[in-house]
DRENVEX-748054 format. One record per residue: x, y, z of N, C-alpha, C in turn; residue number from 1; residue in one letter. Coordinates in steps of 0.02 Angstrom, whole numbers. Each point is the difference from the previous one (the first is absolute). Example, Ala and Ser with C-alpha at 12.3 -4.5 7.8 and 13.67 -1.06 7.14 Angstrom:
2
SITE      n.x      n.y      n.z     ca.x     ca.y     ca.z      c.x      c.y      c.z     i   aa
SITE      660     -284      390      -45       59        0       45       60        0     1    A
SITE      -18       53      -36       42       59        3      -39       55       37     2    S
//
This chain:
167
SITE      n.x      n.y      n.z     ca.x     ca.y     ca.z      c.x      c.y      c.z     i   aa
SITE     8954     5050     5697      -64       32      -17       -4       73       18     1    M
SITE      -30       35      -60      -22       66       47      -62        4       29     2    M
SITE      -13       61       22      -69      -14       50      -40       11      -73     3    P
SITE      -67      -34       16      -23       -9      -61      -68       75       -1     4    P
SITE       -2        7      -79      -47       49       -1      -74      -20      -18     5    K
SITE       -2      -57      -20      -93      -23      -12       15      -74       36     6    L
SITE      -58        5       55      -14      -76       29      -55      -13      -24     7    I
SITE      -24      -50      -23      -69      -45      -14      -22      -31       62     8    L
SITE      -37        7        6      -59      -35       58      -69      -17      -20     9    A
SITE       13      -82      -15      -65      -26      -32      -58        9       57    10    P
SITE      -57       -6      -15      -54        5       44      -51      -39      -12    11    I
SITE      -30      -46       55      -44      -36      -36      -78        9       64    12    D
SITE       31       61       31      -70       28       47       -1      -71       68    13    F
SITE       61      -34       -4        0      -49       61       28       35       73    14    S
SITE        6      -29       59       41       35       53       52       -9      -17    15    D
SITE       36      -38      -11       64       -6      -14       34       29      -57    16    P
SITE      -58       39      -59       35       26      -49       -3       77       21    17    S
SITE      -38        5       35       -4       75       37       37       13       52    18    R
SITE       26      -52       28       68       15       52       65       18      -16    19    A
SITE       -9      -73      -68       70       26      -46      -15       82      -47    20    A
SITE      -46       16       -7       12       65      -26       26       59       59    21    L
SITE      -29      -34       51       27       65       61       78       -5       -3    22    D
SITE       29      -55       -4       76        0       12       22       13      -69    23    V
SITE      -36        4      -57       19       22      -63        1       93        4    24    A
SITE      -54       15       13       -4       80        5       25       24       62    25    A
SITE       42      -34       50       50       29       52       63       -6      -43    26    D
SITE       11      -55      -37       69       -3      -51       -4       67      -30    27    M
SITE      -50       17      -37       -3       42      -70        5       65       42    28    A
SITE      -26        2       63       -1       71       40       86       -9       -1    29    S
SITE       15      -30       30       80        8       38       42       22      -73    30    R
SITE       12      -27      -48       19       -7      -67       -9       55      -32    31    F
SITE      -65       18       -1      -21       57      -46      -24      -16      -71    32    G
SITE      -29      -59        6        0      -51      -35      -79        6      -42    33    A
SITE      -15       -4      -40      -55       -7      -37      -37      -69        4    34    E
SITE      -70      -10       35      -27      -74        3      -47       -6      -68    35    L
SITE       12      -55      -19      -53      -34      -43      -40      -40       21    36    L
SITE      -79        2       12      -26      -30       15      -47      -52      -47    37    L
SITE        7      -61       -1      -15      -48      -63      -67      -66       34    38    V
SITE      -34       26      -32      -59      -67       10      -25      -26      -62    39    Y
SITE        3      -70       -2        4      -18      -76      -74      -43       13    40    V
SITE      -42       26      -55      -72      -42       -3        3      -55      -50    41    V
SITE      -35      -53       21        2      -69      -35      -40       15      -82    42    P
SITE       34      -31      -40        6        5      -87      -71      -13      -15    43    A
SITE      -23      -59       51      -47      -42      -18      -52       -8       67    44    I
SITE      -25       58       -3      -40       -5       82      -58      -63       -1    45    P
SITE      -13      -31       60      -46      -41      -11      -74       51        4    46    V
SITE      -39      -32      -27      -63       54       -5      -52      -28       54    47    L
SITE      -20       38       39      -61      -24       26      -53      -16      -31    48    P
SITE      -36      -57       24      -66      -25      -41      -70       52      -16    49    K
SITE        5       54       31      -44       58      -21       21       43      -55    50    D
SITE       62      -15      -43       35       32      -48      -13      -29      -57    51    V
SITE      -23        6      -63       -5      -24      -64       63       13      -26    52    S
SITE       20      -55      -34       46        2      -52       18       68      -41    53    I
SITE      -50       25      -28      -31       50      -50       14       59       33    54    F
SITE       16       -6       78        8       73       39       96      -13       44    55    K
SITE        5      -55      -40       76        6       39       46       43       -4    56    E
SITE       -9       47      -66       50       61        5        6       45       41    57    G
SITE      -80       20        5      -11       59       63       -4      -26       60    58    E
SITE        4      -65       22       31      -29       68       62       10       11    59    Y
SITE       30      -16      -46       84       13        0       18       55       24    60    D
SITE      -40       58      -45       19       63       -5      -23       32       74    61    K
SITE      -63      -18       37      -12       27       61       48      -35       57    62    S
SITE       21      -72      -11       61       -9       50       52       41      -25    63    L
SITE       40        2      -55       43       52        7      -21       71       33    64    E
SITE      -32       17      -16      -10       75       38      -13       -3       67    65    N
SITE      -22      -56       22       -7       12       83       60      -17       16    66    K
SITE       46      -51      -22       76       -5       18       37       69      -12    67    D
SITE       -4       33      -37       36       52      -29      -22       44       52    68    A
SITE      -40       16       27      -32       42       56       34      -33       71    69    Q
SITE       -9      -47       26       27      -32       45       72       12        2    70    R
SITE       25      -10      -48       82       12      -12       20       87       10    71    L
SITE      -40       36      -36        0       72       30      -10       18       56    72    K
SITE      -47      -18       48      -13       -1       53       56       -9       38    73    D
SITE       40      -57      -11       52      -33       50       56       65      -21    74    L
SITE        7       19      -51       56       35      -36       -7       58       39    75    A
SITE      -61       36        3      -12       75       54       20      -16       67    76    A
SITE      -11      -57       26        5      -13       62       83        5        8    77    T
SITE       26      -43      -40       84        4       -2       25       81       -8    78    V
SITE      -20       18      -38       20       80      -22        4       42       60    79    A
SITE      -56      -18       35       -9       42       60       53        6       48    80    N
SITE       42      -55      -22       66      -17       51       55       23      -33    81    K
SITE      -19       61      -40       54       24      -37       43      -31      -43    82    N
SITE      -25      -54      -25       48      -56      -54      -47        1      -61    83    V
SITE       53       17      -64      -34        9      -69      -27      -77      -16    84    K
SITE      -58       23      -31      -25      -71      -13      -39       -5      -67    85    V
SITE       13      -53      -34      -43       -4      -53      -11      -65        0    86    R
SITE      -64      -14      -55      -30      -69        2       -2      -30      -72    87    T
SITE       -8      -63        6       -1      -30      -61      -39      -65       12    88    E
SITE      -67      -13      -59      -19      -53       -6       28      -56      -43    89    L
SITE        7      -57       12       41      -44      -44      -66      -50       -8    90    G
SITE       12      -47      -56      -50      -27      -27       26      -85      -14    91    T
SITE      -11      -57       43       11      -61      -17       -8      -34       62    92    G
SITE       -2      -76      -38      -11      -64       46       62      -24       28    93    D
SITE       51       16       -9       66      -21       22       35       79       32    94    D
SITE      -31       -8       70       22       74       28       71       24       10    95    V
SITE       19      -76        3       85       17       26       41       29      -50    96    G
SITE      -23      -15      -76       31       24      -56      -20       56      -23    97    M
SITE      -61       16        9      -49       62      -11       60       36       52    98    E
SITE        8       27       39       48       24       67       67        0      -21    99    L
SITE       33      -36      -36       78        3      -23      -18       29      -78   100    V
SITE      -43       -6      -30      -14       55      -56       12       76       -7   101    R
SITE      -54        4       62      -30       56       19       79       39       39   102    I
SITE       28      -27       20       82       11       32       56        5      -47   103    A
SITE        4      -32      -41       37       22      -63      -23       47      -39   104    E
SITE      -46       -1      -26      -35       57      -29        3       68       20   105    N
SITE       -7        2       57       -1       77       50       71        0       32   106    D
SITE       51      -38      -13       74      -12       28      -17       25       86   107    R
SITE      -23      -45       19        6        2       67       57      -15       26   108    V
SITE        5       24       70       69        9       25        5      -83       61   109    D
SITE      -77        1       30        5      -41       53      -81      -19        3   110    M
SITE       -4      -78       -2      -79      -15       25       -3      -17       87   111    I
SITE      -34       12       21      -35      -18       65      -70      -24       -2   112    I
SITE       15      -69       25      -76      -47       -8        6      -57       65   113    I
SITE      -56       -4       21      -22      -34       38      -11      -90      -15   114    A
SITE       11      -24       38      -22      -77      -21      -75       -6       47   115    T
SITE      -36      -46      -14      -58      -24       40       17      -92       40   116    H
SITE       52        3       -3       15      -42       51      -31      -72      -41   117    G
SITE      -23      -18      -59      -20      -49      -21       55      -63      -11   118    M
SITE      -33      -64       41       58      -54       21      -20      -71      -29   119    T
SITE       27      -53        6      -26      -49       -5       -1      -14     -102   120    G
SITE      -56      -32      -15      -18      -36      -72      -27       58      -20   121    W
SITE      -25       60       14      -11       64      -38       39       33      -30   122    R
SITE       56       -6       55       63       42      -15       30      -34      -46   123    E
SITE       -7      -58        6       59      -67      -47      -40       15      -87   124    F
SITE      -63        9        9      -43      -23      -63       -2       68      -37   125    A
SITE        4       58       45      -15       67      -43       51       43       12   126    F
SITE       47       -4       38       70       29       12      -44       81       28   127    G
SITE       36       38       12      -10       67       24        3       59      -59   128    T
SITE      -39       64       18       19       42      -38       60       29       33   129    V
SITE       34       14       58       48       13       25       49      -36      -41   130    A
SITE        1      -52       15       61      -60      -38       15        9      -56   131    E
SITE      -41       11      -58        4       16      -57       38       70      -16   132    K
SITE      -19       37       44       15       58      -28       66       14       39   133    V
SITE       24      -30       51       66      -10       18       51      -40      -60   134    V
SITE      -27      -31      -19       28      -56      -52       15       52      -65   135    K
SITE      -49       31      -28        6       38      -62       -1       71       -4   136    Q
SITE        8       38       56       18       64       14       69       35      -14   137    A
SITE       13       52      -45       61        8       -2       20       52       51   138    N
SITE      -39       19       54       30       39       36      -12      -27       73   139    C
SITE       31       24       66       -7      -24       48      -82       17       19   140    P
SITE       -1      -80       40      -77       -3        9       -1      -23       86   141    V
SITE      -36       53       38       13      -16       77      -66      -37       34   142    L
SITE      -10      -73        9      -64      -21       18       -3       -2       73   143    V
SITE      -56        4       18      -22       10       67      -43      -59        9   144    L
SITE        3      -51       57      -30      -55        1      -67       43       33   145    R
SITE      -51      -22        6      -84       21       24       31       13       59   146    A
SITE        5      -24       47       11       10       55       29       61       30   147    K
SITE       64      -11      -19       69       60      -13      -30       72      -28   148    A
SITE      -36       -8      -63      -13       44      -23      -57       54       40   149    A
SITE      -49      -47       44      -46       18       33       21       33       70   150    A
SITE       58      -21       32       30       24       47       45       51      -25   151    D
SITE       30        7      -55       27       67      -17      -54       48        9   152    A
SITE      -53      -16      -47      -53       55        5      -19       18       60   153    G
SITE      -13      -47       46      -21       25       69       56       42       23   154    D
SITE       55      -22        9       67       48       28      -17       64      -39   155    K
SITE       -4       -9      -60        5       84      -38      -58       36       46   156    G
SITE      -53      -31        6      -58       21       31        3       36       67   157    K
SITE       42      -45       29       24       29       75       57       48       25   158    A
SITE       52      -11      -80       42       61        4      -45       60       13   159    A
SITE      -50        5      -75      -31       58      -12      -41       23       40   160    S
SITE      -24      -29       31      -45       16       74       40       12       60   161    A
SITE       55       -1        5       54       10       30       16       74        7   162    L
SITE       25       -4      -84       31       72       -8      -53       47       14   163    R
SITE      -76      -10      -24      -45       43       14      -15       27       52   164    T
SITE        2      -54       61        4        7       57       47       42       31   165    S
SITE       39      -11       -8       72       53       10      -12       76      -10   166    A
SITE      -25        2      -62       -6       62      -22      -43       54       39   167    S
//
């Protein structure tokens, strides 16, 4: 495998996905790759009781705008680490398949994704997004377990703090 030129980092704004993003940003920096941050918006969001069915389109648009802004803010943070980054909002209720579709469409060279450590009947009944991505993606997938991703993120922060204090 050649060094990746485009790395997809799915984000759901959870701690494990943010820790995996730290790993993805570090890899992108090391390889001089571009980072593609992806957040998947539910195709059919659950409407709060105070939102009329007649205002559903406006509600959907406000959620999408809010998510796009969160993604843009996160991308700006990553860009401050001298990593070329762009964002994409996906739409779908099957997050794993939407990530695979985006990866294929954008010709991604690698996906770095965190698991959330779902176990037992929930994993059996629902599967995991990471599992679906591993099975369906046409490119290499690096899966970071929730605890391992958090530890890697902490080590990266400690290493950068060490470099900063040594300067």
